[in-house]
C-alpha positions as CSV (number, residue, x, y, z in Angstrom):
1,Y,19.2,38.8,-40.8
2,M,17.1,38.1,-37.7
3,G,20.1,36.9,-35.8
4,L,21.7,40.1,-36.2
5,L,18.9,41.8,-35.3
6,I,18.7,39.9,-31.7
7,M,22.6,40.0,-31.5
8,K,22.3,44.0,-32.3
9,S,19.9,44.2,-29.2
10,A,22.2,42.1,-26.7
11,V,24.9,44.8,-27.5
12,K,22.6,47.6,-25.6
13,T,22.5,45.4,-22.7
14,F,26.0,43.9,-22.9
15,I,28.6,46.6,-23.5
16,T,29.0,48.5,-20.8
17,L,31.0,51.7,-19.1
18,S,32.5,51.7,-15.4
19,E,32.0,54.9,-14.0
20,A,35.6,55.9,-14.4
21,A,35.3,55.1,-18.3
22,A,31.8,57.0,-18.4
23,K,33.5,60.0,-16.7
24,R,36.6,59.8,-19.2
25,M,34.3,59.8,-22.1
26,K,32.2,62.9,-21.0
27,T,35.7,64.4,-20.5
28,V,37.1,63.7,-24.0
29,Y,33.5,65.0,-25.7
30,A,33.7,68.0,-23.7
31,K,37.3,68.9,-24.9
32,K,37.7,67.2,-28.1
33,A,34.4,66.0,-30.3
34,Q,32.3,68.3,-32.2
35,P,29.1,68.4,-32.4
36,D,27.2,65.1,-33.6
37,T,30.3,63.3,-32.9
38,L,30.7,59.8,-31.0
39,L,33.7,57.8,-29.9
40,K,33.3,54.4,-32.0
41,L,34.5,51.4,-30.8
42,G,35.9,48.8,-33.0
43,L,38.6,46.1,-33.3
44,E,41.7,46.4,-35.6
45,K,44.4,44.3,-36.9
46,K,47.2,44.7,-34.7
47,G,50.0,43.4,-32.2
48,C,51.4,39.9,-31.9
49,L,47.8,37.8,-31.8
50,G,46.2,39.7,-34.5
51,T,43.7,41.9,-33.2
52,G,43.1,45.1,-30.9
53,Y,40.6,47.6,-29.8
54,K,40.0,51.0,-31.8
55,L,38.8,54.1,-30.7
56,T,37.6,56.8,-33.2
57,F,35.5,59.6,-33.6
58,V,32.6,59.6,-36.0
59,K,29.7,62.1,-36.8
60,E,26.4,60.2,-35.6
61,S,24.5,61.0,-38.7
62,E,27.8,59.6,-40.8
63,K,27.7,55.8,-39.0
64,E,27.7,52.6,-40.9
65,P,24.2,50.9,-41.3
66,L,25.0,48.4,-39.0
67,D,26.7,50.4,-36.4
68,E,24.9,50.5,-33.1
69,V,24.7,53.6,-30.8
70,I,24.9,52.4,-27.4
71,E,24.0,54.7,-24.0
72,D,25.2,53.6,-20.8
73,K,26.0,56.0,-17.3
74,G,24.5,58.9,-19.3
75,V,27.2,58.6,-22.2
76,K,26.4,57.7,-25.9
77,F,29.1,55.7,-28.0
78,V,29.1,54.0,-31.4
79,V,30.0,49.8,-31.5
80,D,31.1,49.1,-35.2
81,G,28.7,46.8,-36.8
82,K,31.4,44.3,-37.9
83,S,33.1,44.2,-34.4
84,F,30.0,43.8,-32.2
85,M,29.7,40.4,-31.9
86,Y,33.4,39.9,-30.5
87,L,32.4,42.9,-27.9
88,V,29.4,41.7,-26.6
89,G,29.7,41.1,-23.1
90,T,32.8,43.7,-22.6
91,N,32.6,46.4,-19.6
92,I,35.1,49.1,-20.8
93,D,36.9,50.8,-17.9
94,F,39.5,53.6,-17.5
95,L,42.6,53.3,-15.3
96,E,45.3,55.9,-14.9
97,D,48.5,54.8,-12.8
98,G,51.3,57.4,-12.9
99,I,51.8,58.8,-16.4
100,D,49.8,56.0,-18.2
101,A,46.1,56.8,-18.6
102,K,43.9,54.2,-20.7
103,F,40.7,52.4,-21.5
104,V,41.0,49.2,-20.7
105,Y,38.5,46.5,-21.9
106,N,37.4,43.7,-20.0
107,N,36.1,41.6,-22.9
108,P,34.8,37.8,-22.1
109,N,35.3,36.5,-25.5
110,V,39.0,37.4,-25.5
111,K,41.0,33.8,-25.5
112,E,44.1,34.8,-25.2
113,K,46.1,37.8,-24.2
114,C,49.6,38.8,-25.7
115,H,52.5,39.7,-22.9
116,C,52.1,43.2,-23.6
117,G,48.4,43.5,-23.5
118,A,47.9,45.6,-26.9
119,S,46.2,42.4,-28.8
120,F,44.4,39.6,-28.1
121,K,42.8,36.3,-30.3
């Protein structure tokens, strides 16, 4: 349990947002979020290599006990408690290229990415 507490405090330091990601999250909150609702970052099984990122909305009052609320650049978001050890060190960016706009996760824990970029190991 002590290791978990140490790891959770590290998440507050090591999961960061680029200016572009912070701006986009603020826009998403302004357009789509209900009061007491935050974006939640987690991992899910998907793609060729088995793991992908997942962003969902969650009410802050209903988050899981191991979930961690992070604040960076004036934006609060939740990190899934079951996923956070795989996300430590991640910088979240937001890229727009023509009609394609997406969050990009620069995660130092990734060992291999699939060719389409949808999943990783």
